[in-house]
DRENDO-1510 file (C-alpha; in Angstrom, 1 decimal, always signed):
<recs>
REC; n; res; u; v; w
REC; 1; MET; +114.7; -11.6; -128.3 .
REC; 2; ASN; +116.1; -8.9; -126.1 .
REC; 3; MET; +119.6; -9.2; -124.5 .
REC; 4; GLU; +117.7; -9.8; -120.8 .
REC; 5; LYS; +115.9; -12.7; -122.2 .
REC; 6; MET; +118.9; -14.2; -123.8 .
REC; 7; VAL; +120.8; -13.9; -120.5 .
REC; 8; ASN; +118.0; -16.0; -118.7 .
REC; 9; PHE; +117.8; -18.3; -121.6 .
REC; 10; CYS; +121.7; -18.9; -121.5 .
REC; 11; LYS; +121.5; -19.4; -117.6 .
REC; 12; ASN; +118.4; -21.7; -117.4 .
REC; 13; TYR; +119.5; -24.1; -120.1 .
REC; 14; GLY; +123.2; -24.3; -119.1 .
REC; 15; PHE; +124.9; -22.2; -121.9 .
REC; 16; ILE; +126.3; -19.4; -120.0 .
REC; 17; PHE; +126.4; -18.6; -116.2 .
REC; 18; PRO; +127.4; -15.4; -114.2 .
REC; 19; GLY; +131.1; -15.7; -113.1 .
REC; 20; SER; +131.6; -16.5; -109.5 .
REC; 21; GLU; +127.8; -16.3; -108.8 .
REC; 22; ILE; +127.8; -17.8; -105.4 .
REC; 23; TYR; +130.0; -14.7; -104.3 .
REC; 24; GLY; +127.7; -12.3; -106.0 .
REC; 25; GLY; +129.6; -12.4; -109.1 .
REC; 26; LEU; +132.2; -10.4; -110.6 .
REC; 27; ALA; +131.1; -7.5; -113.2 .
REC; 28; ASN; +131.3; -8.8; -116.6 .
REC; 29; THR; +132.8; -12.2; -116.1 .
REC; 30; TRP; +130.9; -15.2; -117.5 .
REC; 31; ASP; +131.3; -18.9; -117.3 .
REC; 32; TYR; +130.5; -21.2; -120.1 .
REC; 33; GLY; +128.1; -24.2; -119.0 .
REC; 34; PRO; +127.8; -27.7; -120.3 .
REC; 35; LEU; +126.1; -26.6; -123.5 .
REC; 36; GLY; +127.9; -23.2; -124.1 .
REC; 37; ALA; +131.2; -24.9; -123.7 .
REC; 38; ARG; +130.1; -27.4; -126.5 .
REC; 39; VAL; +129.0; -24.7; -128.7 .
REC; 40; LYS; +132.1; -22.5; -128.1 .
REC; 41; ASN; +134.4; -25.6; -128.9 .
REC; 42; ASN; +132.4; -26.5; -132.0 .
REC; 43; ILE; +132.8; -22.9; -133.4 .
REC; 44; LYS; +136.6; -23.3; -132.8 .
REC; 45; GLU; +136.5; -26.5; -134.8 .
REC; 46; ALA; +134.7; -24.8; -137.6 .
REC; 47; TRP; +137.1; -22.0; -137.6 .
REC; 48; ARG; +140.1; -24.4; -137.6 .
REC; 49; LYS; +138.7; -26.2; -140.6 .
REC; 50; LYS; +138.0; -23.1; -142.7 .
REC; 51; PHE; +141.1; -21.1; -141.6 .
REC; 52; ILE; +144.0; -23.9; -140.9 .
REC; 53; GLN; +142.8; -27.1; -142.5 .
REC; 54; GLU; +141.2; -26.0; -145.8 .
REC; 55; ARG; +143.8; -23.2; -146.4 .
REC; 56; ASP; +147.0; -23.5; -148.3 .
REC; 57; ASN; +150.2; -22.9; -146.3 .
REC; 58; ALA; +148.3; -22.2; -142.9 .
REC; 59; TYR; +149.8; -23.4; -139.6 .
REC; 60; GLU; +148.5; -23.2; -135.9 .
REC; 61; VAL; +150.3; -22.1; -133.0 .
REC; 62; ASP; +149.5; -21.9; -129.3 .
REC; 63; ALA; +151.7; -19.2; -127.8 .
REC; 64; GLY; +151.8; -18.0; -124.1 .
REC; 65; ILE; +149.5; -15.6; -122.6 .
REC; 66; LEU; +152.6; -14.0; -120.8 .
REC; 67; MET; +155.3; -12.7; -122.9 .
REC; 68; HIS; +158.2; -10.6; -122.7 .
REC; 69; PRO; +157.3; -7.1; -121.6 .
REC; 70; ARG; +159.4; -5.5; -124.7 .
REC; 71; VAL; +156.9; -7.3; -126.9 .
REC; 72; TRP; +154.1; -4.9; -125.9 .
REC; 73; GLU; +156.5; -1.9; -126.0 .
REC; 74; ALA; +157.2; -2.7; -129.6 .
REC; 75; SER; +153.5; -3.3; -130.6 .
REC; 76; GLY; +152.8; +0.1; -129.2 .
REC; 77; HIS; +150.5; -1.1; -126.3 .
REC; 78; VAL; +152.2; +0.0; -123.5 .
REC; 79; SER; +152.4; +3.7; -124.4 .
REC; 80; SER; +148.9; +4.1; -126.4 .
REC; 81; PHE; +146.5; +1.2; -125.7 .
REC; 82; SER; +143.7; +3.1; -124.2 .
REC; 83; ASP; +140.0; +4.2; -124.4 .
REC; 84; PRO; +138.7; +7.8; -124.4 .
REC; 85; LEU; +136.4; +7.9; -121.4 .
REC; 86; ILE; +134.2; +10.6; -119.8 .
REC; 87; ASP; +132.2; +10.6; -116.7 .
REC; 88; CYS; +128.8; +12.0; -116.4 .
REC; 89; LYS; +128.9; +14.5; -113.6 .
REC; 90; GLU; +125.3; +14.0; -112.4 .
REC; 91; CYS; +125.1; +10.2; -112.1 .
REC; 92; LYS; +128.8; +9.3; -112.2 .
REC; 93; MET; +128.3; +6.7; -114.9 .
REC; 94; ARG; +131.5; +6.2; -117.2 .
REC; 95; VAL; +131.0; +5.9; -120.9 .
REC; 96; ARG; +133.4; +5.9; -123.9 .
REC; 97; ALA; +133.1; +9.3; -125.7 .
REC; 98; ASP; +133.5; +7.9; -129.2 .
REC; 99; ASN; +130.6; +5.2; -128.7 .
REC; 100; LEU; +128.4; +7.9; -127.3 .
REC; 101; VAL; +129.0; +10.1; -130.5 .
REC; 102; ASN; +128.6; +7.2; -132.7 .
REC; 103; ASP; +125.2; +6.0; -131.2 .
REC; 104; PHE; +124.0; +9.7; -131.2 .
REC; 105; THR; +124.9; +10.2; -134.8 .
REC; 106; ASP; +124.2; +6.6; -135.9 .
REC; 107; SER; +127.4; +6.3; -137.6 .
REC; 108; SER; +131.0; +5.8; -137.1 .
REC; 109; LYS; +131.8; +9.6; -137.0 .
REC; 110; GLY; +133.4; +9.4; -133.4 .
REC; 111; ASP; +136.1; +7.1; -134.7 .
REC; 112; ALA; +137.6; +9.7; -136.6 .
REC; 113; MET; +137.8; +12.3; -133.8 .
REC; 114; ASP; +140.6; +13.0; -131.3 .
REC; 115; ASP; +139.9; +13.7; -127.7 .
REC; 116; GLU; +139.2; +17.4; -128.0 .
REC; 117; GLU; +137.0; +17.0; -131.1 .
REC; 118; LEU; +134.9; +14.4; -129.3 .
REC; 119; ILE; +134.3; +16.4; -126.2 .
REC; 120; ASN; +133.5; +19.5; -128.2 .
REC; 121; PHE; +130.9; +17.6; -130.2 .
REC; 122; ILE; +129.3; +16.1; -127.1 .
REC; 123; ARG; +129.0; +19.5; -125.6 .
REC; 124; GLU; +127.8; +21.3; -128.8 .
REC; 125; ASN; +125.1; +18.9; -129.5 .
REC; 126; LYS; +124.1; +18.4; -125.9 .
REC; 127; ILE; +124.4; +14.6; -126.2 .
REC; 128; PRO; +122.5; +13.1; -123.1 .
REC; 129; CYS; +124.0; +10.4; -120.6 .
REC; 130; PRO; +122.4; +7.1; -121.5 .
REC; 131; ASN; +121.8; +6.5; -117.9 .
REC; 132; CYS; +120.3; +9.8; -116.6 .
REC; 133; GLY; +119.4; +11.8; -119.8 .
REC; 134; LYS; +121.5; +14.9; -118.6 .
REC; 135; SER; +124.3; +16.4; -120.6 .
REC; 136; ASN; +127.2; +17.3; -118.1 .
REC; 137; PHE; +130.4; +15.4; -118.7 .
REC; 138; THR; +134.1; +15.6; -117.8 .
REC; 139; ASP; +136.8; +16.2; -120.2 .
REC; 140; VAL; +137.9; +13.1; -122.1 .
REC; 141; ARG; +140.6; +11.0; -120.1 .
REC; 142; GLU; +142.5; +8.1; -121.8 .
REC; 143; PHE; +142.2; +4.9; -119.6 .
REC; 144; SER; +144.9; +2.1; -120.2 .
REC; 145; LEU; +143.4; -1.2; -121.2 .
REC; 146; MET; +146.3; -3.1; -120.2 .
REC; 147; PHE; +146.3; -5.7; -117.3 .
REC; 148; GLU; +149.5; -5.5; -115.5 .
REC; 149; THR; +151.1; -8.0; -113.0 .
REC; 150; SER; +154.3; -8.7; -111.7 .
REC; 151; ARG; +157.1; -11.3; -111.8 .
REC; 152; GLY; +159.4; -12.1; -109.0 .
REC; 153; VAL; +159.0; -13.1; -105.3 .
REC; 154; THR; +160.6; -9.9; -103.6 .
REC; 155; ASN; +160.0; -6.3; -104.0 .
REC; 156; ASP; +163.5; -5.7; -105.3 .
REC; 157; SER; +163.2; -8.4; -108.1 .
REC; 158; LYS; +159.8; -7.9; -109.4 .
REC; 159; SER; +159.3; -6.7; -112.8 .
REC; 160; THR; +156.1; -5.7; -114.8 .
REC; 161; ILE; +154.6; -8.1; -117.2 .
REC; 162; TYR; +151.2; -8.1; -118.8 .
REC; 163; LEU; +148.3; -10.3; -119.7 .
REC; 164; ARG; +148.2; -10.3; -123.2 .
REC; 165; PRO; +145.5; -7.9; -124.6 .
REC; 166; GLU; +145.6; -9.7; -128.0 .
REC; 167; ASN; +146.7; -12.8; -129.5 .
REC; 168; ALA; +148.4; -11.6; -132.6 .
REC; 169; GLN; +151.9; -10.7; -131.1 .
REC; 170; GLY; +152.2; -14.5; -130.4 .
REC; 171; GLU; +152.1; -15.1; -134.2 .
REC; 172; TYR; +154.5; -12.2; -135.2 .
REC; 173; VAL; +157.2; -13.3; -132.7 .
REC; 174; ASN; +157.0; -16.8; -133.9 .
REC; 175; PHE; +157.0; -15.9; -137.7 .
REC; 176; LEU; +160.7; -17.0; -137.9 .
REC; 177; ASN; +160.1; -20.3; -136.0 .
REC; 178; VAL; +157.3; -21.2; -138.2 .
REC; 179; GLN; +158.9; -20.1; -141.5 .
REC; 180; ARG; +161.8; -22.1; -140.7 .
REC; 181; THR; +160.2; -25.5; -139.3 .
REC; 182; MET; +157.5; -25.6; -141.7 .
REC; 183; ARG; +159.8; -24.5; -144.6 .
REC; 184; ALA; +157.0; -22.0; -145.5 .
REC; 185; LYS; +157.1; -19.9; -148.5 .
REC; 186; ILE; +155.5; -16.5; -148.6 .
REC; 187; PRO; +152.5; -16.0; -148.8 .
REC; 188; PHE; +151.8; -18.3; -145.7 .
REC; 189; SER; +149.6; -17.8; -142.5 .
REC; 190; ILE; +149.8; -18.5; -138.8 .
REC; 191; GLY; +146.6; -18.9; -136.8 .
REC; 192; GLN; +145.9; -19.1; -133.1 .
REC; 193; ILE; +143.0; -19.4; -130.7 .
REC; 194; GLY; +143.5; -18.2; -127.3 .
REC; 195; LYS; +142.6; -16.0; -124.3 .
REC; 196; ALA; +143.1; -12.4; -124.2 .
REC; 197; PHE; +142.4; -9.7; -121.4 .
REC; 198; ARG; +141.6; -6.2; -121.5 .
REC; 199; ASN; +140.8; -3.6; -118.5 .
REC; 200; GLU; +137.6; -2.7; -119.8 .
REC; 201; ILE; +136.1; +0.2; -117.8 .
REC; 202; THR; +133.0; +0.2; -119.5 .
REC; 203; PRO; +132.0; -3.5; -120.4 .
REC; 204; GLY; +128.8; -4.5; -121.0 .
REC; 205; ASN; +126.0; -6.3; -123.3 .
REC; 206; PHE; +126.5; -9.8; -121.9 .
REC; 207; THR; +129.6; -11.7; -123.4 .
REC; 208; PHE; +129.9; -8.8; -126.1 .
REC; 209; ARG; +132.4; -6.9; -124.1 .
REC; 210; THR; +134.2; -8.6; -121.2 .
REC; 211; ILE; +137.6; -8.3; -119.5 .
REC; 212; GLU; +138.5; -11.9; -120.3 .
REC; 213; PHE; +137.6; -13.2; -124.0 .
REC; 214; GLU; +138.9; -15.5; -126.5 .
REC; 215; GLN; +140.1; -14.6; -130.2 .
REC; 216; MET; +140.4; -16.8; -133.2 .
REC; 217; GLU; +143.5; -14.8; -134.9 .
REC; 218; PHE; +144.7; -15.3; -138.5 .
REC; 219; GLN; +147.8; -13.6; -139.8 .
REC; 220; THR; +148.8; -13.8; -143.4 .
REC; 221; PHE; +152.4; -13.0; -144.3 .
REC; 222; CYS; +152.9; -11.7; -147.8 .
REC; 223; LYS; +154.7; -9.6; -150.3 .
REC; 224; GLU; +154.2; -5.8; -150.6 .
REC; 225; GLY; +152.2; -5.6; -153.8 .
REC; 226; THR; +150.1; -8.5; -153.2 .
REC; 227; ASP; +148.7; -7.2; -149.9 .
REC; 228; SER; +145.6; -5.4; -151.1 .
REC; 229; GLU; +144.4; -8.5; -153.0 .
REC; 230; ILE; +144.9; -10.7; -150.0 .
REC; 231; TYR; +143.2; -8.3; -147.7 .
REC; 232; ASN; +140.1; -8.2; -150.0 .
REC; 233; PHE; +140.1; -12.0; -150.1 .
REC; 234; TYR; +140.1; -12.6; -146.3 .
REC; 235; LYS; +137.7; -9.6; -146.0 .
REC; 236; ASN; +135.1; -11.6; -148.0 .
REC; 237; TYR; +136.3; -14.9; -146.7 .
REC; 238; GLY; +135.5; -13.8; -143.1 .
REC; 239; LEU; +131.9; -13.0; -144.3 .
REC; 240; GLU; +131.5; -16.4; -145.9 .
REC; 241; PHE; +132.6; -18.0; -142.6 .
REC; 242; TYR; +129.8; -16.4; -140.6 .
REC; 243; LYS; +127.5; -17.4; -143.3 .
REC; 244; SER; +128.7; -20.9; -143.1 .
REC; 245; LEU; +127.9; -21.0; -139.4 .
REC; 246; GLY; +124.2; -20.5; -140.2 .
REC; 247; ILE; +123.9; -16.9; -139.6 .
REC; 248; ASN; +121.4; -15.1; -141.6 .
REC; 249; PRO; +123.1; -12.8; -144.1 .
REC; 250; ASP; +120.7; -9.9; -143.5 .
REC; 251; ASN; +122.2; -9.6; -140.0 .
REC; 252; LEU; +125.7; -9.1; -141.2 .
REC; 253; ARG; +127.3; -6.1; -142.9 .
REC; 254; PHE; +130.8; -4.7; -143.5 .
REC; 255; HIS; +131.9; -1.7; -141.6 .
REC; 256; ASP; +135.2; +0.0; -143.5 .
REC; 257; HIS; +137.0; +2.1; -141.1 .
REC; 258; GLU; +137.0; +6.0; -141.7 .
REC; 259; LYS; +139.8; +6.5; -139.4 .
REC; 260; LEU; +142.9; +4.1; -139.9 .
REC; 261; ALA; +145.5; +3.3; -137.3 .
REC; 262; HIS; +148.9; +5.0; -138.2 .
REC; 263; TYR; +150.2; +1.7; -139.5 .
REC; 264; ALA; +147.3; +0.5; -141.2 .
REC; 265; LYS; +146.7; +0.7; -145.1 .
REC; 266; GLU; +143.1; -1.0; -145.1 .
REC; 267; ALA; +140.7; -2.1; -142.3 .
REC; 268; CYS; +137.2; -3.3; -142.3 .
REC; 269; ASP; +135.0; -5.0; -139.6 .
REC; 270; ILE; +132.2; -7.5; -140.0 .
REC; 271; GLU; +129.3; -6.5; -137.8 .
REC; 272; TYR; +126.3; -8.5; -136.5 .
REC; 273; LYS; +123.1; -6.8; -135.8 .
REC; 274; PHE; +122.5; -7.5; -132.0 .
REC; 275; PRO; +119.4; -6.2; -130.2 .
REC; 276; PHE; +121.6; -3.1; -128.9 .
REC; 277; GLY; +122.7; -2.4; -132.5 .
REC; 278; TRP; +125.4; -3.5; -134.9 .
REC; 279; GLY; +128.4; -4.7; -133.3 .
REC; 280; GLU; +131.8; -5.9; -134.5 .
REC; 281; ILE; +132.4; -9.6; -134.6 .
REC; 282; ASN; +135.4; -9.8; -137.0 .
REC; 283; GLY; +138.1; -7.5; -138.0 .
REC; 284; THR; +140.2; -7.6; -141.3 .
REC; 285; HIS; +143.3; -5.3; -141.2 .
REC; 286; ASN; +146.3; -4.6; -143.7 .
REC; 287; ARG; +148.9; -4.0; -141.1 .
REC; 288; THR; +151.7; -3.5; -143.8 .
REC; 289; ASP; +155.2; -4.3; -142.5 .
REC; 290; PHE; +154.7; -2.5; -139.2 .
REC; 291; ASP; +154.5; -5.5; -136.9 .
REC; 292; LEU; +157.6; -7.3; -138.2 .
REC; 293; SER; +159.6; -4.2; -138.4 .
REC; 294; ARG; +158.9; -3.0; -134.9 .
REC; 295; HIS; +159.8; -6.4; -133.6 .
REC; 296; MET; +163.0; -6.3; -135.6 .
REC; 297; GLU; +163.8; -2.9; -134.1 .
REC; 298; TYR; +163.2; -3.8; -130.6 .
REC; 299; SER; +164.5; -7.5; -130.5 .
REC; 300; LYS; +167.6; -6.7; -133.0 .
REC; 301; VAL; +166.8; -9.9; -134.7 .
REC; 302; SER; +166.3; -9.6; -138.3 .
REC; 303; GLN; +162.6; -10.5; -139.6 .
REC; 304; GLU; +163.5; -10.3; -143.2 .
REC; 305; TYR; +162.3; -13.1; -145.6 .
REC; 306; LEU; +164.7; -14.5; -148.2 .
REC; 307; ASP; +162.7; -14.9; -151.6 .
REC; 308; PRO; +164.0; -18.0; -152.9 .
REC; 309; GLU; +163.0; -17.0; -156.5 .
REC; 310; THR; +164.6; -13.5; -156.7 .
REC; 311; ASN; +167.3; -13.9; -154.0 .
REC; 312; THR; +166.3; -10.7; -152.3 .
REC; 313; LYS; +165.5; -9.8; -148.8 .
REC; 314; TYR; +162.3; -8.1; -147.5 .
REC; 315; ILE; +160.1; -7.6; -144.4 .
REC; 316; PRO; +156.6; -9.1; -145.1 .
REC; 317; TYR; +153.4; -7.3; -145.2 .
REC; 318; VAL; +150.8; -8.8; -142.7 .
REC; 319; ILE; +147.0; -9.2; -143.5 .
REC; 320; GLU; +145.2; -9.8; -140.2 .
REC; 321; SER; +141.6; -11.5; -139.9 .
REC; 322; THR; +140.4; -11.7; -136.3 .
REC; 323; CYS; +137.3; -13.2; -135.1 .
REC; 324; GLY; +135.8; -12.8; -131.6 .
REC; 325; LEU; +135.1; -16.3; -130.3 .
REC; 326; ASP; +132.7; -15.2; -127.6 .
REC; 327; ARG; +131.0; -12.7; -129.8 .
REC; 328; ALA; +130.6; -15.4; -132.4 .
REC; 329; VAL; +128.8; -17.5; -129.9 .
REC; 330; LEU; +126.4; -14.7; -128.8 .
REC; 331; ALA; +125.7; -14.0; -132.8 .
REC; 332; VAL; +124.8; -17.7; -133.3 .
REC; 333; LEU; +122.8; -18.0; -130.4 .
REC; 334; PHE; +120.7; -14.7; -131.1 .
REC; 335; ASP; +120.3; -16.0; -134.8 .
REC; 336; ALA; +119.3; -19.4; -134.1 .
REC; 337; TYR; +116.7; -18.8; -131.3 .
REC; 338; LYS; +113.0; -18.9; -132.4 .
REC; 339; GLU; +109.9; -19.0; -130.8 .
REC; 340; GLU; +107.3; -20.9; -133.0 .
REC; 341; LYS; +103.5; -21.1; -132.8 .
REC; 342; LEU; +102.1; -24.6; -133.4 .
REC; 343; GLU; +98.5; -25.7; -133.7 .
REC; 344; ASN; +98.0; -26.2; -129.9 .
REC; 345; ASP; +101.2; -25.1; -128.6 .
REC; 346; THR; +104.4; -22.9; -128.7 .
REC; 347; ARG; +107.8; -24.1; -128.7 .
REC; 348; GLU; +111.4; -22.7; -128.1 .
REC; 349; VAL; +113.7; -24.0; -130.6 .
REC; 350; LEU; +117.3; -23.3; -131.3 .
REC; 351; ARG; +117.9; -23.6; -135.1 .
REC; 352; ILE; +121.6; -23.7; -134.7 .
REC; 353; HIS; +123.8; -25.2; -137.5 .
REC; 354; PRO; +123.9; -29.0; -136.9 .
REC; 355; PHE; +127.8; -29.0; -136.6 .
REC; 356; LEU; +127.5; -26.4; -133.7 .
REC; 357; ALA; +124.7; -28.0; -131.9 .
REC; 358; PRO; +125.7; -29.1; -128.3 .
REC; 359; TYR; +124.1; -32.5; -129.0 .
REC; 360; LYS; +123.7; -34.2; -132.1 .
REC; 361; VAL; +121.0; -36.6; -130.9 .
REC; 362; ALA; +118.9; -37.2; -127.9 .
REC; 363; VAL; +118.0; -40.9; -127.1 .
REC; 364; LEU; +114.5; -41.2; -125.5 .
REC; 365; PRO; +112.9; -44.4; -124.1 .
REC; 366; LEU; +109.2; -44.2; -125.0 .
REC; 367; VAL; +108.2; -45.9; -121.6 .
REC; 368; LYS; +110.9; -45.9; -119.2 .
REC; 369; LYS; +109.9; -49.2; -117.6 .
REC; 370; TYR; +110.0; -51.3; -120.8 .
REC; 371; HIS; +112.4; -49.5; -123.1 .
REC; 372; GLN; +115.3; -48.0; -120.8 .
REC; 373; ASP; +117.8; -50.9; -121.1 .
REC; 374; LYS; +117.7; -50.8; -124.8 .
REC; 375; ALA; +117.7; -47.0; -124.8 .
REC; 376; LEU; +120.7; -47.0; -122.6 .
REC; 377; GLU; +122.5; -49.5; -124.8 .
REC; 378; VAL; +121.8; -47.3; -128.1 .
REC; 379; TYR; +122.8; -44.2; -126.0 .
REC; 380; LYS; +126.3; -45.9; -124.9 .
REC; 381; ASP; +126.8; -46.8; -128.8 .
REC; 382; LEU; +126.0; -43.5; -130.2 .
REC; 383; ARG; +128.1; -41.3; -127.9 .
REC; 384; LYS; +131.2; -42.9; -129.3 .
REC; 385; TYR; +130.9; -41.0; -132.4 .
REC; 386; PHE; +129.1; -37.8; -131.4 .
REC; 387; MET; +127.7; -35.7; -128.4 .
REC; 388; THR; +124.6; -37.7; -127.4 .
REC; 389; ASN; +122.0; -36.7; -124.8 .
REC; 390; TYR; +119.9; -39.0; -122.8 .
REC; 391; ASP; +116.4; -38.1; -121.4 .
REC; 392; GLU; +113.9; -40.3; -119.9 .
REC; 393; THR; +112.1; -37.9; -117.6 .
REC; 394; GLY; +108.6; -36.7; -118.6 .
REC; 395; SER; +106.2; -37.2; -121.6 .
REC; 396; ILE; +107.8; -37.7; -125.1 .
REC; 397; GLY; +106.3; -34.3; -126.0 .
REC; 398; LYS; +108.1; -32.6; -123.3 .
REC; 399; ARG; +111.2; -34.2; -123.9 .
REC; 400; TYR; +111.1; -33.0; -127.6 .
REC; 401; ARG; +110.4; -29.5; -126.5 .
REC; 402; ARG; +113.4; -29.6; -124.0 .
REC; 403; ASN; +115.9; -30.8; -126.9 .
REC; 404; ASP; +114.3; -28.3; -129.5 .
REC; 405; ALA; +115.2; -25.6; -127.0 .
REC; 406; ILE; +118.9; -26.5; -126.7 .
REC; 407; GLY; +119.4; -27.1; -130.3 .
REC; 408; THR; +119.3; -31.0; -130.3 .
REC; 409; VAL; +119.4; -31.9; -134.0 .
REC; 410; PHE; +117.7; -35.3; -133.7 .
REC; 411; CYS; +115.6; -37.1; -131.1 .
REC; 412; LEU; +115.8; -41.0; -131.4 .
REC; 413; THR; +113.1; -42.7; -129.7 .
REC; 414; VAL; +113.3; -46.4; -128.5 .
REC; 415; ASP; +110.0; -48.2; -128.5 .
REC; 416; ASP; +108.5; -51.6; -128.9 .
REC; 417; ASP; +109.4; -51.7; -132.7 .
REC; 418; THR; +113.2; -51.3; -131.5 .
REC; 419; LEU; +112.8; -54.4; -129.3 .
REC; 420; GLU; +111.0; -56.5; -131.8 .
REC; 421; LYS; +112.3; -55.2; -135.3 .
REC; 422; GLY; +115.5; -53.4; -134.4 .
REC; 423; VAL; +114.2; -50.1; -135.9 .
REC; 424; VAL; +113.9; -46.6; -134.2 .
REC; 425; THR; +112.1; -43.3; -134.9 .
REC; 426; LEU; +114.3; -40.4; -135.6 .
REC; 427; ARG; +112.7; -36.9; -135.4 .
REC; 428; ASP; +114.2; -33.9; -137.1 .
REC; 429; ARG; +114.5; -30.8; -134.8 .
REC; 430; ASP; +113.7; -28.2; -137.6 .
REC; 431; THR; +111.0; -29.9; -139.6 .
REC; 432; MET; +109.7; -32.1; -136.6 .
REC; 433; LYS; +109.3; -34.9; -139.3 .
REC; 434; GLN; +110.2; -38.4; -138.4 .
REC; 435; VAL; +111.9; -41.3; -140.3 .
REC; 436; THR; +112.1; -44.9; -139.3 .
REC; 437; LEU; +115.7; -46.4; -139.6 .
REC; 438; LYS; +117.3; -49.7; -138.9 .
REC; 439; LEU; +119.7; -49.2; -135.7 .
REC; 440; GLU; +122.7; -49.8; -137.8 .
REC; 441; GLU; +121.8; -46.9; -140.1 .
REC; 442; VAL; +121.4; -44.3; -137.3 .
REC; 443; LYS; +125.2; -43.4; -137.1 .
REC; 444; ASP; +125.9; -42.8; -140.8 .
REC; 445; TYR; +122.6; -41.0; -141.2 .
REC; 446; ILE; +123.2; -38.6; -138.4 .
REC; 447; GLU; +127.0; -37.9; -139.3 .
REC; 448; GLU; +126.0; -37.0; -142.8 .
REC; 449; ARG; +123.7; -34.3; -141.5 .
REC; 450; VAL; +125.9; -32.8; -138.9 .
REC; 451; LYS; +129.1; -32.4; -140.9 .
REC; 452; PHE; +130.5; -29.0; -141.6 .
</recs>
């Protein structure tokens, strides 16, 4: 499936809509529809289970989007959070210079180049514009990715604040609060799911790169000397998480960074093979003691941890594991979508992990006239326990196909046997096989098969 087809699929079935569509849309903003919102929330719950619930000494916070502007000075975002962009002089298209080099070389070579090296390489190799095919670019310019806004009601009292470009700082500034209130001993972790905003000049590829997005952030605070072991653990733990979502391992790979940020000791991405190529969906970084040291410097509040065993103080190292939620949704949808040829038909089926599926079961009256009342009764009972769909329009075959396409795990048919014997037919989405169950067995049967 290509990107254009995925965009249409998501719009037609209620997964993702263009943002502000009745006004002509706003470039690279997207709204999650009824089914997309369910998939997104289900991925959040899967992440919470694996990164918070099942981990030792892991705590979740929900920090504010707006933070003191000094936070972003300390983190380095105000002074250096930018992209190297160039403009095609022929068609005026704006592109990231490092991405242009990476795509041309099919490598991460551009990541290790400075601005001068990037433009020299592009000109020496006559790398073409992806839009018009000509090679006539401006010099590289750095564009800030920070979204600015103002606080205050009068011009005299206004001060600049920022929409957060990442979630991690909310975890760092709450390091002391979490450690104190949870009586946490190192190593311990702080996780957070939330919105972030970046003034992307060249967004694109559907929900892969947008100006508003959600991150699932996880920071582990540890002692220097244990950091590399913990880094390698979470590098692999992240990969296993995506596998647990049902993503084909052949479509996942590690990409170790050749060029490290000045504060980083180790860094690696997990990439998914999208139709446009490999794209980052997770980042694991050994950030050393940079973050807490900077916040201690700028806030003048000590971020040292007192080791109860040695009675010595030190600033913890931080191991970061960041999952892009919107990118995870996109990867899951691409990986799950299939078109299957049957004997006399072709069906669209979303073979999504049962836990992530928007609906766990659809209740279908075989004949509306005779079976509707009982079907509605079953539907109202089952929806107390999991997301349940009700569909009474069209032939039973067409209703099966509709629910296959949106990933509904089971279809439950109410027929004469339900009225007379209290049994129903349950059809499996993936195998299309059917089983007959007593009504009182249905809930447990489904719950056992949709757990994570």
